[in-house]
C-alpha positions as CSV (number, residue, x, y, z in Angstrom):
1,M,-50.1,-97.2,15.0
2,A,-49.8,-93.7,15.0
3,K,-51.9,-92.1,17.6
4,N,-52.4,-87.9,18.2
5,L,-52.4,-87.8,14.3
6,L,-53.5,-84.4,12.3
7,K,-56.2,-85.3,10.0
8,S,-55.0,-82.5,8.0
9,D,-55.1,-82.4,4.1
10,D,-51.8,-83.1,3.9
11,V,-51.9,-86.3,6.3
12,L,-54.9,-87.5,4.7
13,C,-53.3,-86.9,1.1
14,V,-50.1,-89.3,2.9
15,I,-52.9,-91.9,3.6
16,D,-54.5,-92.0,0.2
17,A,-51.4,-92.5,-1.2
18,I,-50.3,-95.2,1.2
19,K,-53.5,-97.0,0.1
20,K,-53.0,-96.2,-4.0
21,L,-49.7,-98.2,-3.3
22,G,-51.8,-101.3,-2.2
23,L,-51.0,-101.0,1.0
24,K,-54.0,-101.8,3.8
25,V,-54.9,-98.2,6.6
26,E,-57.1,-98.0,9.0
27,L,-57.6,-94.7,10.2
28,K,-60.0,-93.9,13.3
29,K,-61.0,-91.5,15.5
30,D,-58.3,-92.2,17.8
31,Y,-55.4,-94.0,16.0
32,C,-54.1,-94.6,12.6
33,K,-53.0,-97.9,11.7
34,I,-50.8,-99.1,8.5
35,Y,-50.2,-103.2,7.6
36,G,-47.2,-102.6,6.0
37,Q,-45.6,-105.1,3.7
38,G,-42.2,-104.9,3.4
39,L,-39.8,-102.2,1.9
40,N,-40.7,-104.0,-1.6
41,G,-44.7,-104.6,-0.7
42,F,-46.6,-102.1,-3.0
43,N,-48.8,-103.9,-5.0
44,Y,-50.2,-101.0,-7.9
45,K,-52.2,-100.8,-10.9
46,K,-50.7,-99.4,-14.4
47,N,-51.3,-96.0,-14.5
48,L,-51.2,-94.7,-10.8
49,V,-51.5,-91.8,-10.5
50,I,-51.0,-90.3,-7.1
51,N,-52.4,-86.5,-5.9
52,A,-50.2,-84.7,-3.5
53,G,-52.2,-81.9,-2.8
54,N,-50.4,-79.2,-1.4
55,S,-47.9,-81.3,0.4
56,G,-43.9,-81.3,-0.5
57,T,-43.3,-83.2,2.2
58,L,-45.2,-86.1,0.9
59,G,-44.7,-84.6,-2.7
60,R,-40.2,-85.4,-2.6
61,L,-40.1,-88.0,0.1
62,I,-42.8,-90.2,-1.4
63,L,-40.4,-90.0,-5.1
64,G,-37.3,-91.1,-2.9
65,L,-39.5,-94.7,-1.9
66,L,-40.6,-95.3,-5.3
67,I,-37.7,-95.4,-7.2
68,N,-37.3,-98.8,-7.7
69,S,-41.1,-99.2,-8.3
70,P,-40.6,-101.1,-12.3
71,L,-44.4,-99.1,-13.2
72,P,-44.9,-95.7,-14.3
73,I,-46.4,-93.2,-11.9
74,K,-47.9,-90.0,-11.9
75,L,-47.7,-87.1,-9.2
76,I,-50.2,-84.6,-9.3
77,G,-50.7,-81.6,-6.8
78,D,-52.9,-78.3,-6.5
79,K,-52.2,-75.3,-8.1
80,S,-49.2,-73.9,-5.2
81,L,-47.6,-77.7,-5.3
82,S,-47.3,-77.8,-8.7
83,K,-45.6,-74.3,-9.3
84,R,-42.8,-75.5,-7.1
85,D,-39.0,-76.8,-7.7
86,F,-39.1,-81.1,-8.4
87,K,-35.7,-81.0,-10.6
88,R,-34.0,-80.8,-7.0
89,I,-35.5,-84.0,-6.2
90,S,-35.3,-85.8,-9.9
91,D,-31.9,-84.6,-10.2
92,P,-30.2,-86.5,-7.0
93,L,-32.8,-88.9,-7.4
94,S,-32.4,-90.4,-11.1
95,K,-28.4,-90.7,-10.0
96,F,-29.6,-93.4,-8.9
97,G,-31.3,-95.0,-11.8
98,A,-35.1,-94.0,-12.0
99,K,-36.1,-92.1,-14.4
100,F,-38.1,-89.1,-14.3
101,K,-40.3,-86.5,-17.1
102,L,-41.7,-83.6,-15.4
103,N,-43.0,-80.9,-17.4
104,K,-41.4,-78.0,-18.8
105,N,-41.0,-76.1,-15.6
106,Y,-39.2,-78.2,-13.7
107,G,-43.1,-79.5,-11.3
108,L,-45.8,-81.3,-11.3
109,P,-47.4,-83.4,-13.2
110,L,-43.9,-85.4,-13.3
111,K,-43.7,-89.3,-13.7
112,I,-41.0,-91.3,-12.3
113,T,-40.6,-95.2,-13.5
114,G,-38.5,-97.1,-11.0
115,S,-35.4,-99.2,-12.0
116,N,-34.5,-103.0,-10.7
117,K,-30.5,-101.9,-11.0
118,L,-30.3,-99.4,-8.7
119,K,-27.1,-97.8,-8.1
120,P,-25.6,-95.8,-4.7
121,I,-24.8,-92.1,-5.5
122,Y,-22.8,-89.2,-3.7
123,F,-25.1,-86.1,-3.6
124,E,-24.3,-82.7,-2.5
125,E,-27.7,-81.4,-0.1
126,N,-26.7,-77.0,-0.6
127,K,-30.0,-75.8,0.1
128,G,-30.8,-76.3,3.8
129,S,-33.5,-79.0,2.0
130,A,-34.7,-81.4,4.7
131,Q,-37.2,-83.1,2.3
132,C,-34.1,-83.2,-0.5
133,K,-32.2,-85.4,1.7
134,S,-34.8,-87.4,3.1
135,A,-35.6,-88.3,0.0
136,V,-32.2,-89.1,-0.8
137,I,-32.0,-91.0,2.1
138,F,-35.5,-93.0,1.5
139,G,-33.5,-93.8,-2.2
140,G,-30.5,-95.0,-0.4
141,L,-31.7,-97.4,1.9
142,R,-33.4,-99.1,-1.2
143,T,-30.0,-99.3,-3.0
144,K,-27.1,-101.9,-2.3
145,G,-23.7,-100.1,-1.7
146,K,-22.9,-97.4,0.6
147,T,-24.6,-94.1,-0.9
148,F,-22.9,-90.7,0.4
149,I,-24.4,-87.7,1.6
150,K,-23.4,-84.3,2.8
151,A,-26.2,-82.3,3.6
152,K,-26.5,-78.8,4.6
153,K,-27.4,-78.5,8.1
154,S,-31.8,-78.9,8.4
155,R,-34.6,-80.3,9.8
156,D,-33.6,-83.9,11.0
157,H,-36.4,-86.3,11.7
158,T,-35.6,-88.8,9.1
159,E,-32.0,-89.6,10.8
160,I,-33.8,-90.2,13.9
161,L,-36.7,-91.9,13.4
162,C,-34.1,-94.6,10.4
163,K,-31.6,-94.6,14.0
164,Y,-34.3,-95.4,16.7
165,L,-35.9,-98.0,13.8
166,N,-31.9,-99.6,13.8
167,L,-31.8,-98.7,10.0
168,P,-28.4,-98.6,8.1
169,I,-27.5,-95.2,8.5
170,K,-24.5,-93.3,9.7
171,I,-24.1,-89.7,10.8
172,K,-21.1,-87.1,11.6
173,N,-22.7,-84.2,12.6
174,K,-20.2,-81.0,11.3
175,K,-20.3,-77.4,12.7
176,N,-22.3,-76.5,9.1
177,F,-22.8,-79.4,7.6
178,D,-23.4,-83.7,8.4
179,L,-22.3,-86.1,6.8
180,I,-24.9,-89.3,6.0
181,E,-24.0,-93.1,5.0
182,V,-27.0,-95.0,4.0
183,N,-27.4,-99.0,3.6
184,K,-29.6,-100.7,1.8
185,A,-32.1,-102.1,4.9
186,N,-33.5,-105.4,4.7
187,I,-36.1,-104.8,7.2
188,I,-37.9,-102.4,9.3
189,K,-39.4,-102.9,11.8
190,P,-43.5,-102.2,13.3
191,L,-43.8,-98.8,15.2
192,N,-46.1,-97.1,17.7
193,Y,-45.9,-93.8,17.7
194,N,-48.4,-91.0,20.2
195,I,-46.9,-88.0,17.8
196,P,-45.7,-85.1,19.7
197,S,-47.3,-81.8,19.2
198,D,-46.1,-79.2,16.3
199,I,-43.9,-76.0,16.9
200,S,-44.8,-74.5,13.5
201,S,-48.3,-75.0,14.2
202,A,-48.0,-73.5,18.2
203,A,-45.5,-70.5,16.6
204,F,-49.5,-68.8,16.4
205,F,-50.1,-69.4,19.9
206,I,-46.3,-68.2,21.2
207,V,-46.3,-65.2,18.5
208,L,-50.2,-64.1,19.8
209,T,-49.0,-64.0,22.8
210,A,-45.7,-62.7,22.5
211,L,-47.7,-59.7,21.1
212,T,-50.4,-59.3,23.6
213,K,-49.6,-56.9,26.6
214,K,-49.7,-59.1,30.1
215,S,-50.3,-62.5,28.6
216,K,-48.8,-66.5,29.5
217,L,-49.8,-69.3,28.3
218,I,-48.4,-73.1,28.1
219,I,-48.2,-74.9,25.1
220,K,-48.2,-78.9,26.0
221,D,-46.0,-82.1,24.6
222,I,-44.3,-79.9,22.1
223,N,-41.4,-81.1,19.8
224,I,-38.4,-79.0,20.7
225,N,-36.0,-80.5,18.4
226,P,-33.6,-78.9,18.0
227,S,-33.2,-78.3,14.4
228,R,-36.8,-77.0,14.2
229,V,-36.7,-74.4,17.1
230,G,-35.2,-71.6,15.7
231,V,-38.2,-69.8,16.0
232,I,-38.1,-69.7,19.9
233,T,-34.1,-68.5,19.4
234,I,-35.0,-66.3,17.7
235,L,-38.6,-65.4,19.7
236,K,-36.1,-65.3,22.9
237,K,-33.6,-62.8,20.7
238,M,-35.8,-60.1,20.2
239,G,-37.0,-59.9,24.1
240,V,-40.3,-62.9,24.3
241,I,-39.9,-64.8,27.2
242,I,-39.9,-69.1,26.5
243,T,-39.3,-71.3,29.3
244,Y,-39.3,-75.5,28.8
245,L,-41.1,-77.0,31.4
246,N,-40.8,-81.1,31.6
247,K,-38.8,-81.9,29.3
248,R,-37.9,-85.2,28.2
249,K,-36.9,-87.7,25.4
250,Y,-39.8,-89.6,23.2
251,K,-38.3,-92.6,20.3
252,G,-35.0,-90.2,19.8
253,E,-37.1,-86.9,19.5
254,K,-36.9,-84.3,21.9
255,I,-40.1,-83.4,23.8
256,A,-41.3,-80.1,26.1
257,D,-43.8,-77.5,27.6
258,I,-43.0,-74.2,26.6
259,K,-44.0,-71.5,28.7
260,V,-44.5,-67.9,27.0
261,N,-44.5,-64.3,28.5
262,S,-45.5,-61.7,26.4
263,P,-42.5,-59.1,27.4
264,K,-42.6,-55.1,28.1
265,T,-40.6,-54.8,25.0
266,L,-39.6,-56.6,21.4
267,K,-36.4,-56.2,20.6
268,S,-34.7,-56.1,17.1
269,I,-32.8,-58.4,15.7
270,N,-29.8,-59.3,12.9
271,C,-31.0,-62.6,12.2
272,P,-28.3,-64.9,12.5
273,T,-28.0,-66.8,9.1
274,N,-27.6,-70.5,10.9
275,L,-31.2,-69.9,12.3
276,N,-33.0,-70.1,9.1
277,S,-33.7,-73.6,8.2
278,G,-34.6,-74.2,11.9
279,A,-37.6,-71.3,11.4
280,I,-38.0,-71.8,7.5
281,D,-41.8,-72.0,8.0
282,E,-42.3,-70.2,10.7
283,F,-40.9,-66.7,9.5
284,L,-44.1,-65.1,8.3
285,I,-45.4,-65.6,11.7
286,I,-41.6,-64.4,12.7
287,F,-41.9,-60.9,11.2
288,L,-44.8,-59.7,13.0
289,V,-43.0,-59.4,16.4
290,A,-40.2,-57.4,14.2
291,A,-43.2,-55.0,13.3
292,K,-43.4,-54.5,17.0
293,A,-39.7,-55.0,17.7
294,N,-37.4,-50.9,18.6
295,G,-35.6,-51.0,15.6
296,V,-34.4,-52.1,12.5
297,S,-35.3,-56.6,12.0
298,Y,-32.7,-57.8,8.9
299,F,-33.3,-61.4,7.8
300,K,-31.0,-62.1,5.0
301,D,-30.1,-65.8,2.6
302,L,-34.3,-66.7,2.4
303,G,-34.4,-67.0,-0.9
304,E,-35.7,-70.3,-0.1
305,L,-38.9,-68.3,1.4
306,N,-39.8,-67.8,-2.2
307,K,-40.2,-71.2,-2.7
308,K,-42.9,-72.2,-0.5
309,E,-46.0,-72.6,-1.0
310,S,-46.2,-69.2,-2.0
311,P,-43.1,-67.0,-2.7
312,R,-43.5,-66.1,0.8
313,L,-40.8,-63.3,1.5
314,K,-42.5,-61.2,-0.9
315,L,-46.2,-61.4,0.1
316,G,-44.6,-61.2,4.0
317,S,-43.4,-58.3,3.0
318,K,-46.4,-56.7,0.7
319,I,-48.4,-58.2,4.2
320,L,-46.6,-55.6,6.2
321,S,-46.4,-52.6,3.9
322,K,-50.6,-52.8,4.2
323,M,-50.0,-52.2,8.1
324,G,-48.2,-49.8,7.5
325,I,-44.6,-51.2,8.7
326,Q,-41.6,-50.3,6.1
327,T,-40.1,-52.7,4.8
328,I,-36.6,-53.2,2.4
329,T,-36.9,-56.2,0.4
330,T,-34.9,-57.5,-2.0
331,Q,-35.1,-61.5,-3.5
332,N,-33.8,-63.4,-0.4
333,S,-33.6,-60.1,2.3
334,I,-35.5,-58.5,4.4
335,K,-35.4,-55.4,7.0
336,I,-38.4,-54.8,8.7
337,F,-38.3,-50.9,10.5
338,G,-40.5,-51.9,13.6
339,N,-42.8,-49.9,15.4
340,P,-43.9,-50.7,18.7
341,N,-46.7,-48.2,19.1
342,L,-48.0,-49.3,15.5
343,E,-52.2,-50.0,16.0
344,V,-54.0,-50.1,12.2
345,N,-56.8,-48.2,11.7
346,K,-58.1,-49.1,8.4
347,K,-58.9,-52.0,6.0
348,I,-56.7,-54.5,4.8
349,V,-57.4,-57.5,2.6
350,I,-55.9,-60.0,1.7
351,K,-56.0,-62.2,-1.4
352,N,-54.4,-63.8,-3.8
353,F,-51.5,-65.5,-1.6
354,L,-52.0,-69.2,-4.0
355,K,-54.1,-70.6,-0.5
356,D,-51.2,-70.5,0.9
357,H,-52.4,-71.8,4.5
358,R,-49.2,-69.7,6.4
359,I,-50.7,-67.2,5.2
360,F,-54.0,-66.7,6.3
361,M,-52.9,-67.5,9.9
362,T,-50.5,-64.9,10.3
363,S,-52.6,-62.5,8.8
364,I,-55.6,-63.6,11.5
365,I,-52.9,-63.0,13.9
366,A,-51.7,-59.4,13.0
367,A,-55.3,-58.8,13.0
368,L,-56.0,-59.8,16.7
369,T,-53.3,-57.8,17.6
370,F,-52.4,-54.7,15.9
371,G,-55.8,-54.3,14.8
372,G,-58.1,-53.1,11.3
373,H,-60.6,-54.4,9.9
374,W,-59.0,-57.2,7.8
375,I,-60.9,-59.6,5.6
376,I,-59.2,-62.5,4.8
377,H,-60.0,-64.7,1.8
378,D,-59.6,-68.7,0.7
379,K,-59.8,-69.7,4.9
380,D,-60.5,-73.9,4.2
381,S,-56.3,-73.1,3.6
382,I,-55.7,-73.8,6.8
383,K,-57.2,-77.9,5.9
384,T,-53.5,-78.3,5.1
385,S,-51.9,-78.3,8.1
386,F,-54.5,-76.7,10.9
387,P,-58.0,-77.9,10.2
388,S,-58.5,-76.6,13.8
389,F,-57.0,-73.4,14.2
390,L,-60.1,-71.1,14.1
391,N,-61.8,-73.0,16.4
392,I,-58.7,-73.0,19.1
393,I,-58.3,-69.0,18.6
394,N,-62.6,-68.4,19.0
395,K,-61.6,-70.1,22.6
396,F,-58.7,-67.4,23.3
397,L,-61.1,-64.9,22.7
398,K,-63.5,-65.8,24.2
399,T,-61.3,-66.2,27.6
């Protein structure tokens, strides 16, 4: 059972997928209860179609759970998700024995047919993709023998949860990568979970505070998993005053309240690339801080940003240029020439961004902190990850 569940479109797509796989789900105002039937408890009809919507996490992770499902399953998604690369998932999962049919661009729709003769694999994940790594972990938990993963550092929520549930997984943490050994699981015990708040959602309000003079904010009960707080490390290096309060541990995850104070000045940064994976979803909002920093900020090895819901590196640079900030952008890097005195005094229109929720929310924060007359299209995009975003923003504006 899960409490404090965010009823975003992404989460609702997950619940719909679980139901389509034949499991009972009870969704109430205060909780979501799933009646599991064990590792092989899926019970679905022929010609099943699962719609992942905009959720890359659902679209990729669920494939690791379907590699031994005997009937073909079709996976579809929205326009944005359909453009994303699924070959990075189908390649390792096909080595287990599952079969895939992808479209010519390696996106969605795709079909997966599982196998009852799965074999363990060795997989090197070198992109820093927690989604790819987690899909293979789920595949390994369904396969006899030892599956080995050498993974570039990335988010490790899956590993933490597996260890908490005493699943057969061993992890050796190296400096730049992790070695993960996965064995077949025979049983998974039920889990009651009070979901902590998300650092990616909190980041918008952290930056809103950082860019607003003489402001302070406390955000309660945030997951501060070390693999997720690259945004905090980067912002602190740029001069934002951030402290953790009431630190504790909850079922393997580190939790804290986050206190933010706006600084008098912001510093530019030559961002260390080892922070990229831990801040990959927050770089758009970090770019706004760089826009107001004193000096030139440099972010490199960010090609993965262009493989998200939209080409975020390209669009982030475009938004900054609209604001009057000079940038030098390549396929995987951006230099941002900060202007601490920037005030936008013109009309800015934000559209044609594949309904990327983070583009929309970043544009709102930019409008509130830099001024100007902004027309931002596709406000329904926030339903993907943060449906209450505008309501919270309006509460800020009333205080």
